[in-house]
KEVOLO-122814 format. One record per residue: residue number from 1; residue in one letter; x, y, z of N, C-alpha, C, O, CB in turn. Coordinates in nm, 3 decimals, padded with zeros to 5 digits, always signed. Atoms other than C-alpha are relative to their C-alpha. Glycine has a CB too. Layout:
BEGIN
(r NUM; 'A'; (X; Y; Z); (X; Y; Z); (X; Y; Z); (X; Y; Z); (X; Y; Z))
...
END
This chain:
BEGIN
(r 1; 'X'; (+00.094; +00.043; -00.100); (+08.024; +14.878; +10.486); (+00.057; -00.121; +00.072); (+00.115; -00.211; +00.011); (-00.136; -00.032; -00.063))
(r 2; 'X'; (-00.049; +00.112; -00.080); (+08.113; +14.644; +10.767); (-00.114; -00.054; +00.086); (-00.190; +00.022; +00.146); (+00.120; +00.044; +00.088))
(r 3; 'X'; (+00.101; +00.068; -00.079); (+07.888; +14.390; +10.937); (+00.068; -00.107; +00.084); (+00.175; -00.157; +00.048); (-00.111; -00.062; -00.090))
(r 4; 'X'; (-00.048; +00.110; -00.082); (+07.942; +14.137; +11.214); (-00.108; -00.108; +00.002); (-00.225; -00.080; +00.029); (+00.036; +00.048; +00.146))
(r 5; 'X'; (+00.095; +00.111; +00.004); (+07.781; +13.795; +11.183); (-00.060; -00.023; +00.139); (+00.012; -00.033; +00.238); (+00.069; -00.129; -00.052))
(r 6; 'X'; (+00.068; +00.020; -00.127); (+07.520; +13.743; +11.454); (-00.050; -00.144; +00.016); (-00.111; -00.178; +00.117); (-00.116; +00.095; +00.012))
(r 7; 'X'; (+00.034; +00.142; -00.007); (+07.463; +13.374; +11.376); (+00.071; -00.073; -00.114); (+00.132; -00.009; -00.200); (-00.155; -00.021; -00.010))
(r 8; 'X'; (-00.062; +00.080; +00.105); (+07.590; +13.090; +11.158); (-00.094; -00.006; -00.119); (-00.211; -00.043; -00.106); (+00.034; -00.143; +00.050))
(r 9; 'X'; (+00.076; +00.012; +00.124); (+07.471; +13.108; +10.797); (+00.094; +00.024; -00.118); (+00.207; +00.069; -00.100); (-00.119; +00.100; -00.003))
(r 10; 'X'; (-00.080; -00.021; +00.121); (+07.596; +13.123; +10.439); (+00.025; +00.149; -00.019); (-00.057; +00.233; +00.018); (-00.072; -00.059; -00.124))
(r 11; 'X'; (-00.037; -00.139; +00.023); (+07.772; +13.443; +10.339); (-00.101; +00.072; -00.089); (-00.140; +00.185; -00.057); (+00.138; +00.008; -00.064))
(r 12; 'X'; (+00.095; -00.067; +00.089); (+07.533; +13.520; +10.052); (-00.135; +00.024; +00.066); (-00.198; +00.127; +00.043); (-00.019; -00.081; -00.127))
(r 13; 'X'; (+00.127; -00.018; -00.072); (+07.226; +13.469; +10.272); (+00.012; +00.110; +00.105); (-00.081; +00.187; +00.126); (-00.044; -00.131; +00.065))
(r 14; 'X'; (-00.024; -00.104; -00.100); (+07.377; +13.689; +10.543); (-00.007; +00.138; -00.064); (-00.073; +00.228; -00.013); (+00.137; -00.020; +00.068))
(r 15; 'X'; (+00.002; -00.131; +00.068); (+07.438; +13.974; +10.298); (-00.139; +00.034; -00.050); (-00.179; +00.150; -00.044); (+00.100; +00.001; -00.117))
(r 16; 'X'; (+00.137; -00.026; +00.046); (+07.088; +13.936; +10.153); (-00.087; +00.047; +00.116); (-00.177; +00.129; +00.098); (-00.061; -00.128; -00.064))
(r 17; 'X'; (+00.075; -00.041; -00.118); (+06.952; +13.973; +10.507); (+00.042; +00.141; +00.044); (-00.042; +00.220; +00.088); (+00.020; -00.100; +00.115))
(r 18; 'X'; (-00.051; -00.130; -00.042); (+07.174; +14.275; +10.581); (-00.032; +00.110; -00.102); (-00.048; +00.227; -00.066); (+00.150; -00.007; +00.022))
(r 19; 'X'; (+00.025; -00.096; +00.108); (+07.107; +14.443; +10.244); (-00.123; -00.044; -00.080); (-00.110; -00.083; -00.196); (+00.125; +00.012; -00.094))
(r 20; 'X'; (+00.120; +00.055; +00.066); (+06.746; +14.349; +10.158); (-00.041; +00.073; -00.127); (-00.123; +00.021; -00.203); (-00.113; +00.002; +00.095))
(r 21; 'X'; (+00.034; -00.073; +00.121); (+06.724; +14.614; +09.886); (+00.071; -00.054; -00.124); (+00.044; -00.010; -00.236); (+00.033; +00.146; +00.018))
(r 22; 'X'; (-00.075; +00.060; +00.110); (+06.961; +14.403; +09.672); (-00.032; -00.149; -00.008); (-00.060; -00.213; +00.093); (+00.152; +00.022; +00.017))
(r 23; 'X'; (+00.028; +00.143; +00.019); (+06.907; +14.058; +09.523); (+00.118; -00.084; +00.045); (+00.233; -00.040; +00.045); (-00.034; -00.029; -00.147))
(r 24; 'X'; (-00.106; +00.092; -00.041); (+07.101; +13.760; +09.648); (+00.093; -00.030; -00.116); (+00.213; -00.050; -00.096); (-00.060; -00.131; +00.056))
(r 25; 'X'; (-00.082; +00.023; +00.119); (+07.224; +13.703; +09.292); (+00.102; +00.112; -00.019); (+00.220; +00.086; -00.045); (-00.089; -00.012; -00.126))
(r 26; 'X'; (-00.092; -00.113; +00.013); (+07.373; +14.053; +09.275); (+00.107; -00.005; +00.108); (+00.225; +00.020; +00.081); (-00.078; +00.134; +00.008))
(r 27; 'X'; (-00.096; +00.007; -00.110); (+07.536; +14.009; +09.615); (+00.098; -00.115; -00.020); (+00.215; -00.103; +00.014); (-00.073; -00.015; +00.133))
(r 28; 'X'; (-00.089; +00.113; +00.028); (+07.676; +13.668; +09.513); (+00.104; +00.038; -00.104); (+00.219; -00.005; -00.095); (-00.081; -00.122; -00.047))
(r 29; 'X'; (-00.095; -00.046; +00.101); (+07.835; +13.832; +09.209); (+00.108; +00.088; +00.063); (+00.226; +00.077; +00.029); (-00.073; +00.077; -00.113))
(r 30; 'X'; (-00.099; -00.084; -00.070); (+08.002; +14.091; +09.434); (+00.098; -00.086; +00.079); (+00.217; -00.057; +00.082); (-00.071; +00.099; +00.093))
(r 31; 'X'; (-00.087; +00.091; -00.075); (+08.135; +13.809; +09.652); (+00.098; -00.068; -00.095); (+00.217; -00.074; -00.067); (-00.083; -00.106; +00.076))
(r 32; 'X'; (-00.085; +00.066; +00.100); (+08.267; +13.625; +09.344); (+00.104; +00.095; -00.058); (+00.215; +00.052; -00.092); (-00.086; -00.057; -00.113))
(r 33; 'X'; (-00.093; -00.099; +00.054); (+08.430; +13.947; +09.220); (+00.109; +00.039; +00.100); (+00.202; +00.111; +00.064); (-00.076; +00.124; -00.042))
(r 34; 'X'; (-00.103; -00.028; -00.100); (+08.630; +13.967; +09.544); (-00.018; +00.131; +00.074); (+00.075; +00.179; +00.139); (+00.133; -00.001; -00.064))
(r 35; 'X'; (+00.023; -00.129; -00.068); (+08.471; +14.287; +09.676); (-00.065; -00.016; +00.136); (-00.098; +00.083; +00.202); (-00.086; +00.088; -00.087))
(r 36; 'X'; (+00.051; +00.028; -00.134); (+08.337; +14.118; +09.990); (+00.106; -00.084; +00.072); (+00.148; -00.187; +00.021); (-00.140; -00.074; -00.005))
(r 37; 'X'; (-00.101; +00.070; -00.078); (+08.585; +14.010; +10.257); (-00.061; -00.051; +00.130); (-00.146; +00.013; +00.190); (+00.120; +00.092; +00.029))
(r 38; 'X'; (+00.038; +00.056; -00.130); (+08.533; +13.786; +10.558); (+00.128; -00.013; +00.080); (+00.218; -00.089; +00.043); (-00.076; -00.139; -00.014))
(r 39; 'X'; (-00.122; -00.003; -00.082); (+08.791; +13.851; +10.828); (+00.122; +00.028; -00.088); (+00.225; -00.038; -00.076); (+00.018; -00.135; +00.076))
(r 40; 'X'; (-00.102; -00.051; +00.094); (+09.002; +14.030; +10.558); (+00.038; -00.099; -00.111); (+00.139; -00.078; -00.178); (+00.125; +00.036; +00.077))
(r 41; 'X'; (-00.030; +00.097; +00.106); (+08.992; +13.728; +10.320); (-00.118; -00.013; -00.095); (-00.234; -00.003; -00.054); (+00.035; -00.136; +00.060))
(r 42; 'X'; (+00.102; +00.025; +00.102); (+08.802; +13.666; +09.996); (-00.053; -00.142; +00.021); (+00.024; -00.236; +00.042); (+00.058; +00.019; -00.147))
(r 43; 'X'; (+00.064; +00.131; -00.017); (+08.553; +13.380; +10.027); (-00.100; -00.022; -00.113); (-00.122; +00.066; -00.196); (-00.071; -00.011; +00.138))
(r 44; 'X'; (+00.105; +00.033; +00.097); (+08.288; +13.207; +09.813); (-00.137; +00.034; +00.061); (-00.149; +00.045; +00.183); (+00.006; -00.152; -00.040))
(r 45; 'X'; (+00.133; -00.030; -00.052); (+07.915; +13.287; +09.842); (-00.052; -00.106; +00.098); (-00.131; -00.075; +00.187); (-00.097; +00.013; -00.115))
(r 46; 'X'; (+00.047; +00.109; -00.086); (+07.860; +12.948; +10.010); (+00.078; -00.011; +00.131); (+00.051; -00.100; +00.211); (+00.008; -00.130; -00.075))
(r 47; 'X'; (-00.082; +00.005; -00.121); (+08.116; +13.021; +10.284); (-00.090; +00.006; +00.124); (-00.181; +00.089; +00.131); (+00.102; +00.116; +00.002))
(r 48; 'X'; (+00.081; +00.006; -00.122); (+07.971; +12.935; +10.627); (+00.057; +00.097; +00.104); (+00.166; +00.076; +00.158); (-00.003; -00.144; +00.057))
(r 49; 'X'; (-00.040; -00.096; -00.103); (+07.993; +13.233; +10.860); (-00.024; -00.060; +00.138); (-00.112; -00.144; +00.157); (-00.078; +00.132; -00.015))
(r 50; 'X'; (+00.023; +00.036; -00.139); (+08.026; +13.182; +11.233); (-00.019; +00.128; +00.079); (+00.018; +00.236; +00.033); (+00.119; -00.085; +00.057))
(r 51; 'X'; (+00.028; -00.114; -00.086); (+07.922; +13.411; +11.514); (+00.126; +00.084; +00.020); (+00.229; +00.032; +00.061); (-00.057; -00.046; +00.135))
(r 52; 'X'; (-00.112; -00.092; -00.020); (+08.150; +13.716; +11.525); (+00.086; +00.026; -00.122); (+00.173; +00.114; -00.118); (+00.085; -00.053; +00.106))
(r 53; 'X'; (-00.077; -00.027; +00.122); (+08.292; +13.696; +11.171); (-00.029; +00.142; -00.047); (-00.143; +00.189; -00.040); (-00.033; -00.104; -00.112))
(r 54; 'X'; (+00.014; -00.136; +00.050); (+08.352; +14.042; +11.025); (-00.008; -00.005; -00.152); (+00.082; -00.055; -00.219); (+00.117; +00.090; +00.047))
(r 55; 'X'; (+00.025; -00.001; +00.144); (+08.209; +14.091; +10.675); (+00.011; +00.145; -00.047); (-00.058; +00.233; +00.003); (-00.142; -00.061; -00.036))
(r 56; 'X'; (-00.021; -00.135; +00.051); (+08.330; +14.393; +10.480); (-00.029; +00.004; -00.150); (+00.027; -00.074; -00.227); (+00.145; +00.047; +00.028))
(r 57; 'X'; (+00.030; -00.022; +00.141); (+08.184; +14.511; +10.149); (+00.087; +00.118; -00.042); (+00.065; +00.230; +00.002); (-00.155; +00.029; -00.025))
(r 58; 'X'; (-00.099; -00.101; +00.036); (+08.468; +14.704; +09.984); (-00.038; +00.083; -00.121); (+00.032; +00.179; -00.155); (+00.131; -00.065; -00.024))
(r 59; 'X'; (+00.044; -00.074; +00.119); (+08.277; +14.826; +09.677); (-00.139; +00.057; +00.026); (-00.212; +00.011; +00.113); (-00.001; -00.092; -00.126))
(r 60; 'X'; (+00.135; -00.055; -00.006); (+07.970; +15.038; +09.631); (-00.093; -00.096; -00.073); (-00.068; -00.132; -00.188); (-00.006; +00.144; -00.062))
(r 61; 'X'; (+00.096; +00.091; +00.062); (+07.675; +14.811; +09.563); (-00.087; +00.081; -00.095); (-00.157; +00.173; -00.050); (-00.087; -00.074; +00.108))
(r 62; 'X'; (+00.079; -00.078; +00.095); (+07.511; +14.939; +09.243); (-00.149; -00.011; +00.029); (-00.198; -00.116; +00.070); (+00.028; -00.046; -00.142))
(r 63; 'X'; (+00.144; -00.003; -00.022); (+07.148; +15.040; +09.272); (-00.070; -00.094; -00.098); (-00.026; -00.111; -00.212); (-00.055; +00.143; -00.014))
(r 64; 'X'; (+00.081; +00.086; +00.086); (+06.890; +14.800; +09.134); (-00.093; +00.087; -00.083); (-00.166; +00.170; -00.030); (-00.081; -00.103; +00.083))
(r 65; 'X'; (+00.083; -00.078; +00.091); (+06.719; +14.946; +08.830); (-00.140; -00.060; -00.001); (-00.156; -00.180; -00.023); (+00.060; +00.002; -00.144))
(r 66; 'X'; (+00.137; +00.053; +00.004); (+06.340; +14.916; +08.849); (-00.036; -00.045; -00.141); (+00.002; +00.017; -00.239); (-00.101; +00.105; +00.050))
(r 67; 'X'; (+00.043; +00.056; +00.129); (+06.188; +14.707; +08.572); (-00.143; +00.044; -00.030); (-00.227; +00.053; +00.060); (+00.009; -00.155; +00.000))
(r 68; 'X'; (+00.135; -00.031; +00.044); (+05.885; +14.809; +08.373); (-00.051; -00.121; -00.078); (-00.029; -00.133; -00.198); (-00.005; +00.131; -00.087))
(r 69; 'X'; (+00.047; +00.123; +00.062); (+05.721; +14.476; +08.304); (-00.147; +00.008; -00.038); (-00.223; -00.087; -00.020); (+00.022; -00.117; +00.094))
(r 70; 'X'; (+00.138; -00.019; +00.043); (+05.399; +14.616; +08.171); (-00.029; -00.089; -00.120); (+00.045; -00.086; -00.218); (-00.028; +00.148; -00.034))
(r 71; 'X'; (+00.031; +00.090; +00.113); (+05.232; +14.359; +07.945); (-00.046; +00.077; -00.122); (-00.075; +00.017; -00.225); (-00.106; -00.102; +00.040))
END
């Protein structure tokens, strides 16, 4: 998956906005694992994107397993 930054914001927040079905924690782990590239380079979750940066997710994001939190 490839996205283009439409404003300045942190990489992890940008991905959470682009992929709302996944938690920011899960997306931060993918960034830390090196499966998310910004302009073909590995960055940290706190990396500040600028307008036009290309963000590429090179791995399949695992589905979130629903929790049964019945008391």
